[in-house]
C-alpha positions as CSV (number, residue, x, y, z in Angstrom):
1,M,0.0,0.0,0.0
2,W,1.3,3.5,-0.9
3,T,1.9,5.9,2.0
4,C,2.0,9.6,1.7
5,P,5.6,10.7,1.8
6,R,4.7,13.7,3.8
7,S,3.3,11.5,6.6
8,C,0.6,14.0,7.2
9,G,-2.1,11.4,7.8
10,T,-4.8,13.8,6.5
11,C,-4.4,14.2,2.8
12,G,-5.6,10.7,1.8
13,R,-6.5,10.3,-1.8
14,R,-6.4,14.0,-2.4
15,C,-2.7,14.1,-1.9
16,W,-1.0,15.6,-5.0
17,R,1.9,13.3,-4.4
18,R,-0.1,10.1,-5.2
19,S,2.0,7.6,-7.0
20,I,1.9,7.2,-10.8
21,E,1.1,3.5,-10.2
22,T,-2.2,4.5,-8.6
23,V,-3.1,6.8,-11.5
24,R,-2.2,4.1,-14.1
25,S,-4.7,1.7,-12.4
26,M,-7.5,4.1,-13.5
27,N,-9.4,3.7,-16.8
28,A,-10.1,6.5,-19.3
29,L,-12.7,6.3,-22.1
30,V,-12.2,8.6,-25.0
31,M,-15.2,8.7,-27.4
32,N,-15.2,10.2,-30.9
33,C,-18.8,11.4,-31.0
34,S,-18.7,11.9,-34.8
35,P,-19.6,9.2,-37.2
36,V,-16.5,10.1,-39.3
37,R,-13.6,7.8,-38.3
38,N,-10.8,9.7,-39.9
39,G,-11.7,13.4,-39.7
40,A,-10.8,16.3,-37.4
41,T,-12.7,14.9,-34.4
42,A,-10.9,11.6,-34.7
43,E,-7.6,13.4,-34.9
44,I,-8.4,15.2,-31.7
45,A,-9.5,12.1,-30.0
46,G,-6.3,10.4,-31.0
47,I,-4.2,13.2,-29.5
48,V,-6.2,12.9,-26.2
49,S,-5.7,9.2,-26.1
50,E,-2.0,9.6,-26.7
51,C,-1.7,12.2,-24.0
52,L,-3.5,10.1,-21.4
53,K,-2.0,6.7,-22.1
54,D,1.0,7.2,-19.7
55,R,-1.4,7.9,-16.8
56,Y,-4.4,5.8,-17.6
57,E,-5.5,2.6,-19.2
58,V,-7.2,4.2,-22.3
59,T,-10.0,2.8,-24.4
60,S,-10.8,4.8,-27.5
61,V,-14.0,4.3,-29.5
62,C,-16.0,6.0,-32.2
63,I,-19.8,6.3,-32.0
64,D,-19.9,4.7,-35.5
65,D,-18.4,1.5,-34.1
66,F,-21.8,0.7,-32.6
67,K,-25.3,-0.1,-33.8
68,I,-27.7,2.1,-31.9
69,N,-31.4,2.0,-32.6
70,Y,-33.5,5.1,-32.0
71,C,-35.4,5.6,-28.8
72,K,-39.1,4.5,-29.4
73,G,-40.4,6.9,-26.8
74,C,-42.5,4.1,-25.2
75,R,-41.5,5.2,-21.6
76,S,-41.3,1.5,-20.5
77,C,-38.0,2.4,-18.8
78,H,-39.7,4.9,-16.5
79,S,-41.3,2.0,-14.6
80,T,-38.7,-0.8,-15.3
81,A,-35.4,1.1,-15.4
82,K,-34.7,-1.1,-18.5
83,C,-34.9,-0.5,-22.2
84,V,-37.0,-2.8,-24.3
85,Q,-34.3,-2.7,-27.0
86,H,-31.0,-4.5,-26.8
87,D,-28.2,-3.4,-29.0
88,D,-24.8,-1.8,-28.6
89,V,-26.0,0.7,-26.1
90,D,-25.5,-2.0,-23.5
91,S,-21.8,-2.4,-24.7
92,I,-21.2,1.4,-24.4
93,L,-22.7,1.6,-20.9
94,K,-20.3,-1.2,-19.8
95,L,-17.5,1.0,-21.0
96,Y,-18.9,3.8,-19.0
97,E,-19.2,1.6,-15.9
98,R,-15.5,0.6,-16.3
99,A,-14.2,4.1,-16.9
100,D,-13.0,6.4,-14.2
101,V,-12.6,9.3,-16.7
102,I,-14.8,9.9,-19.8
103,V,-13.7,12.3,-22.5
104,S,-16.3,13.1,-25.2
105,V,-15.0,14.8,-28.3
106,A,-17.8,16.1,-30.5
107,P,-18.1,18.3,-33.6
108,S,-20.9,20.8,-34.1
109,Y,-23.6,19.5,-36.5
110,W,-26.0,22.4,-37.0
111,A,-25.0,24.0,-33.6
112,D,-25.4,20.8,-31.6
113,I,-24.0,17.3,-31.1
114,P,-24.1,14.8,-34.0
115,G,-27.3,12.8,-34.4
116,Q,-25.6,9.5,-33.8
117,F,-24.4,10.6,-30.4
118,K,-27.8,12.2,-29.6
119,A,-29.4,8.8,-30.4
120,F,-27.2,7.2,-27.9
121,I,-28.0,9.8,-25.3
122,D,-31.8,9.3,-25.9
123,R,-31.3,5.6,-25.3
124,C,-29.7,6.3,-21.9
125,T,-33.1,7.3,-20.5
126,P,-33.1,4.2,-18.2
127,W,-30.0,5.6,-16.5
128,C,-31.5,9.2,-16.2
129,N,-31.7,10.3,-12.6
130,T,-34.9,12.4,-13.1
131,H,-37.3,9.4,-12.6
132,E,-37.6,6.4,-10.3
133,P,-36.7,3.7,-10.6
134,H,-33.6,4.3,-12.7
135,A,-30.5,2.3,-13.5
136,A,-27.2,3.8,-12.4
137,I,-23.5,3.6,-13.2
138,P,-21.0,3.9,-10.3
139,K,-20.6,7.4,-8.9
140,G,-17.4,9.4,-8.8
141,K,-16.6,9.4,-12.5
142,R,-15.1,12.5,-14.1
143,G,-16.4,13.8,-17.4
144,Y,-14.6,16.1,-19.8
145,S,-15.9,17.6,-23.1
146,I,-14.2,18.8,-26.2
147,A,-16.2,20.6,-28.9
148,L,-15.1,21.7,-32.3
149,R,-16.7,23.7,-35.2
150,T,-15.8,25.1,-38.5
151,G,-16.8,28.7,-37.8
152,P,-15.1,31.3,-35.6
153,S,-17.7,31.8,-32.9
154,M,-17.3,30.0,-29.6
155,R,-21.0,30.2,-29.0
156,E,-21.6,27.0,-31.1
157,C,-18.9,25.1,-29.2
158,N,-20.5,26.1,-25.9
159,R,-23.8,24.7,-27.1
160,V,-22.2,21.4,-27.9
161,I,-20.5,21.4,-24.5
162,E,-23.7,22.2,-22.7
163,S,-25.4,19.2,-24.4
164,I,-22.6,16.8,-23.3
165,E,-22.5,18.2,-19.8
166,H,-26.3,18.0,-19.5
167,F,-26.0,14.3,-20.3
168,Y,-23.2,13.9,-17.8
169,G,-25.3,15.5,-15.1
170,H,-28.2,13.1,-15.5
171,L,-25.9,10.1,-15.3
172,E,-24.3,11.8,-12.2
173,I,-20.9,12.0,-13.9
174,D,-18.9,14.9,-12.5
175,R,-18.4,17.7,-15.0
176,C,-14.8,18.5,-14.6
177,G,-13.7,20.5,-17.6
178,S,-14.2,21.5,-21.3
179,L,-12.4,22.8,-24.3
180,G,-13.9,24.6,-27.3
181,L,-12.0,24.7,-30.6
182,C,-13.2,27.0,-33.4
183,S,-12.2,27.2,-37.1
184,I,-11.5,23.5,-37.5
185,E,-13.0,21.8,-40.5
186,Y,-10.5,19.3,-41.7
187,R,-8.0,17.2,-39.7
188,E,-5.1,19.1,-41.1
189,A,-6.2,22.2,-39.1
190,V,-5.9,20.2,-35.8
191,A,-2.0,20.4,-35.9
192,E,-2.1,24.1,-35.2
193,R,-4.2,23.6,-32.1
194,K,-2.3,20.6,-30.7
195,N,-0.7,22.6,-27.9
196,E,-4.1,23.7,-26.6
197,I,-5.3,20.1,-26.6
198,V,-2.2,18.8,-24.9
199,E,-2.5,21.5,-22.2
200,F,-6.1,20.6,-21.6
201,C,-5.2,16.9,-21.3
202,G,-2.7,17.8,-18.6
203,R,-5.7,18.8,-16.4
204,I,-7.4,15.5,-16.8
């Protein structure tokens, strides 16, 4: 068992000197929330994964890796805490359960998150904390958001971040930080912003 080198006896898990072995035992999930596997969003997700791999066990996925049916709006989950459909949403939630840190990287599609990611969020209604009974993932997870858009205004990035953080809140994932990146359309533009991304990852 690791012991605080300051021998203060009070800092516990909050001690800034915690060992790197302790951090490496934690799991990070990095999700490309765009259906494009080789675009700018994927490039950013790759940088994030690379930055985190020395400190976490990293799992990196793309929303397009999964088959996700649309929510039927039947509200069965409001009384059963279970969805009547069974597809890859179950697999994604298992990744959420395993992760200590979740990083969602999403582009702006008409000033909000991509439809594929929204379909996933809709299907997470059984885990939403606004009704009882509801399913739940373990508490204490840290959520981070990265938004990108092609135009110059940060307002659209903020809208994307708000959607992700709204989702995190209802799953009781702690909202711990966000980054907005404007004027990025193609993956080649990401290189100029790499330092911003790396700096943000240092706070995860």
